[in-house]
N, C-alpha and C positions, 0 to 999 in steps of 0.2 A: 262079571258081579256088581254089583253097585257099591263106590268107591264108601258110602257112608257104613257097609259091609264090614269092611278093613279096617276102617279107624279105630286108634285107642280112646275109648269113652272116657276112660278114668283120668286122664287129667284134660286139663282146661284148655290146651293147645287143640286136642282133639275135639272136645266141644264144640271150640268154635270154629275148628273145620265143617264141620256137620253141617252148624246153624249159619253158616255161609253161604253153604251148597241151597241146604234149602230155601233160603233168602232167595241166592240168584233163579230158583226154579218159581219162584211168587211173584205175584203181585205188586205186590207192597212198594208203597214210594218213599225217597230219603229225600226227604227237608229240614228234617227239625234236628241238627247237627251235625248229619251225617252225609253221605250220596255214594256212598257203593256196600254190598252187603257184606264186608269182612267189616267195616269200621260199625256198622249197624249191629251187629254178631257180635263184636266186644263191647259195645255200648249195655247190651243187654247182659249178655251175659258178666262183666266185668259190673254189673249193676247190683244185681243178683247176689252175685258172691262178696261185694265190698272189697274189692281188689282197688290198688294203686295203680291208675294208668298211667304213672311216670315210672314204674317199674314192670314193664312187660314181658320181659326174659324171665323172671322170678315169678308172676304171675302166670306163666304160661306154663309151667312145669308144677304147679299148685295139681292136689290128685281133688278130681269131685266125688261126693260122695251120692251112695242111689238116690237116696231123699232129694241133695243139690240138683241130681240128671234131672228126678221127677219137675221135679219146680220149673227149671227151663224148659225143658218138655211142655208145661203149660202154657209159659209164657211167651212161645214159640208159636203155640196154635194162636193164641189171640192175636199175635202180634200179625200172622198171613190170615187168619182166619175172619178175624174182624176188625184188620186195618188200624188198630187202637195204636198210637205210637206212642216207642219207648217208655219215652218218659215218664208218659201217663199209668204206663203197667208197674215201673217203678216207684214212682212219686218222685222223680231225680231229675234234676238237670243241672248241668254247668254254664258259669258264665264269668268270665275274667278269671278262669280256676276258682272260682265259688263255688261249692255246694248247694241247691235250693232245694225248699219241697214245693211239686208241682203236682196240680190234678186240674181237671175238667172245668174250673171256672178262673183260671188263670190260661193265657198265649204261654208257650214253651220259650223260653228265652233262646234268642238266634239272632242279635243283631251285631253286623260290625262294627257300633258304638263301643263293644267291649273294649277294642284294640285303641280306641281313641283315651279310653277313658286308662287303661295301662301305659300310655306316653303322656298319662299328665297333662291331655288336652295341649302339649307343645303342636304348631308356635304360637298357639290363641291366647294362650293363660297371661293373665296382667299380675303384676307385682309379685305377693307371697303367694297365691291361689285363692281358692273358692271358700269361702268362709260361710256361704247359705246360696243354698240351690231347692230347683223347684224340680220336680221327676214328672212331668205331666203323661199321665195313663201308666201308672207306677206297676202293674200287674202282680209280678208277684215281689215286686221290688228289687228285682236284682240288680238296677241301674242303679238304683239308690244305696243299695248295699256296698256294692260295687266301690258309687263314690267315697261314703263311709270310709271304705279301707283304705283308698288311695291318699285321700286330703283328712288327718286325724283331728283335724280342727271346726270343720263342715256340718252346718247344720243343712235336713234335707226336707222340707216339704215333699211327702210324696203322697201326690195327688191322682185319686181313681174315680171313677164316677159309678163303679162298680161295687158296694157294698160287699158280695162275694170274693171280688177278686182283694179289697184291703184284708177279709179274712183269712186268706193267702198270707199276702204280704208281712201281715205281724204273726202267722206264724215264725217267719225267717228273718224277722227285725229280732224277735225273740230269742231264735236259734244262733245269732251272729251279737247279740247283748247292747243291740243300740238306741233301745228305747227312748233316750235322753239324749240323741240325735236326729233321730228318723222320726217325723211328723206323720201322719198317718189323716190324711183329708181326703173327705166324699166332696167329689166333685167334678163338673161335667168341665172338664181342663179349668179356666178362671172364671167358669160364670157366677159361681156361687163366691167370689170373694173380692174386698173389696179393695180398689186399684189406691185408693187414698191412702191405704194402710199403710205405715211407715213401714212394720212389720213384716212386709209383701215386699220387699223389696230384693232381688238378688241380686248375686254375681254371676249365677249362672241359672240357666233353664232348659233343661233339656229333657227329649222325649219323643219315642217312638211307637207316635197315633196309629190309629188305623189309617190305611191307604190301599186298600183292594176295592176296585170299582164293582161295581153291578156285578156286568158281565162277565167279570173274572171271577166272581162269588159262585156263577152258576158251573160252572167248569172244575172246580177247586178238587181236586184228589181227597178219596175219602179219608183219611187223615186230619186234612185239617178240618173236616165236619166236625170233630172231636172238639176243636177250639171255637170259645167263646164269638159266637160273630159280631158281636160286640168291641170285639177287638181287632177285629178285621177288615170289617165292607165299612168304608167311607164317600158312601152316596154316587151319582154319577161317571163321576172321573177320577174317583178316589182321593180327591185332595179334599175334601168337606173339612175333614179337620183340619187339616193343616192351614187352610186358610183362616179357620178362627184362632189360630195359634199365630199366625202372621199380623193380623190385626190387633191382635191387644198385648201382645209380649212384652213390647215397649214399654208399656202402663207398668211392668212388675219388674225389669229392669236396672240397677244401677247406672249407673254415668258410664263407667267402664267394661258392664253386663255384655255377656256374652247368649244368644240361642243356637242351641245345637238339634239338628231332626231329620230323622230320618224319612224318607220317602218311597226307598227302595224303588219300583220300576215306574213309580209315579214320575221321574224324573224329567223324564222329554217331554211329557203333557207340563209337569210344573213350567219350565222352562217357556213354552209354546203359549202357555198360557199368561204370562209377563214377558215377553222378549225385550223390553226397557230396562227390565232387570238383569244384573251381574250376579249369578250366583257364585256363591264357592264351595266348591264340590271338594270333599274329604279325600284324599286316595290313599286307600286301605293298602297297606305291605302284604296281609295274609288272607285275600279276599273281602267279599262285597262293595258294594256302592249305594248310593243315594240317599245320601247323608251331609247336609250341607249347613254351615254356619254361615249368622249373621252378626253384626255387634250393632249395639243400640243403637249405634250413629247410624246405621245402615237402616233397620229400621224405623229409625223417624225420616229419612231422605226418601223412603217408600210407602210412606203410610198410606199416603194417598191412593196409592196403586192397588194397594192389599184392600184397604175400603169399598174402593170402587168394583172391584171382582168382585168382595162380597155381599154388596149391595144388591 
């Protein structure tokens, strides 16, 4: 007899067990916040039932109605057959412990930068914190909103080239009531902004830009194909967007300003491209890599190398 036939499907625990087995037997890819069938099942079921992830034992004992089981079955079927990412099925994603609305207009949040934000950018933070920041490629607005939560006096320009992405960011900014502290800006990074404007000087520039190269784009799992390609693809070597940022970021930083950029798997390629430069890579306690930090002084010192490469 199949184990699913003997499970108690009246409780969350039983449903989680059943869905975990279904995911194990499927060909889905885990990459948007989970890395195994059990966590993916919990993500989906807890999201559908709006359960508290921090109170697992109590949630597991909760009874599941017939209508709720039917909805779970429909979502599981879509997850397995169509490979739709769970976050898009739920229109929910979490970053820095905060919940965000997401759909296929934006990437699903999954950056190790969350740990850096939670740690308040120690030991790189100067003086009393950050008061003005730019989030380049804001997408859902998750980084900008997390910054606003951590630093109560900060103002953030949340910048994105995609008007559709900014529509999603606007939903999240309004949900957290940060309209007075987060300004949504439509621009291709800094291309449409004036570097001579004193109001565009930042204590922090932070970015999780596109960094997937052309060859990797061709072999991405089906789940990633639901995400907007403009948020993923970055030229032949995956560094097209990163080099743009490195060339101009210093023009928009205050004297004690900091640049934080995620390049993911392109870390080795970036270092080989600039062998003369010593990159500072952040070490994360809870996983993740490929995030570097530069001060304004370092960017000024290396600026010619960045421009020569971009030329």
